[in-house]
N, C-alpha and C positions, 0 to 999 in steps of 0.2 A: 199697190196700183202704177203701171207704167205709162209716164207721159214721156212725149218726145217735144223738146221745147221746139216753135212754131218758127221765132227767130232767133239767128246768130249770128253775134260781132262777124265781122267782117275781119278782123284779126285771128278771132278762132279756124275762123272756113279756111283761109289762108295755111293756116298750118299744114290741113290734109290737102296739099295743092296736089299732090297729083295722084290722091285717092279719087280728088273731086273734079280731077281734069274729063273723065268721059260723062260725064254728064251737067258740068257746067254751063250750057247753054240752056240748059232749060231751069235754069235759077231765077228768080223775080229779085229783085233789090229792091229796098226799101228805104229811102232818099230823106223822103220828110213826112212829119207828122200830122199834120193837119191841113185842113181844105179851107178858103176863105169865099163868100160870093162874088161872082167875076165882077170887074166893073162895070161893064154893061147889066148886069144883074140877069143875066140869062144864064144861069148856073152855077158851075162852080171852078174853082182855079186852085194850083196847090199857092199855099202863102209859102212864098221865097222868104220869112224869116223863120220859117219852123224846120230847118234843116238838120237833119242828126249829125252830130258830133261824128260819131261814127255808122255807117251806113250799113244796114243788117240784111242777112240774106234770108229769105224765105226758104225755110229747110223745106228740100226735096222729098215726096215720098217714101220710104223704105220697108218696101214689101216683106223682102225677106226677112230682116228683121221682128217685125211687126208678126212675119207669121211664127218665126220661131216661139215668139213669147207668146202667143196664142194658147200654146199647149199647158202653159203656166196659168193662165186666168181658167177660174172654174165659175161659172154660174150657178148661182140656188135660187135663181128667181123660177118660180113655178108661173105657168102661163093656164088659167082655165078660163075656158069660154062656155 
């Protein structure tokens, strides 16, 4: 089974800086790992004490590579109606 990582540490992402340049604006950055109740009790806020030591980049979609591997993946599931 082929599984792409969802979160990539920023330091690994920076190694591909020239490749990433074209779609860097489309990437989300995860800076904290927890929320907490807001002081006024009306929702949630980011817990400032829960910052990652290193930011994580949400992997952008990769349709070309997914399309390439789809030829390797075969399904043996039979649907019966």
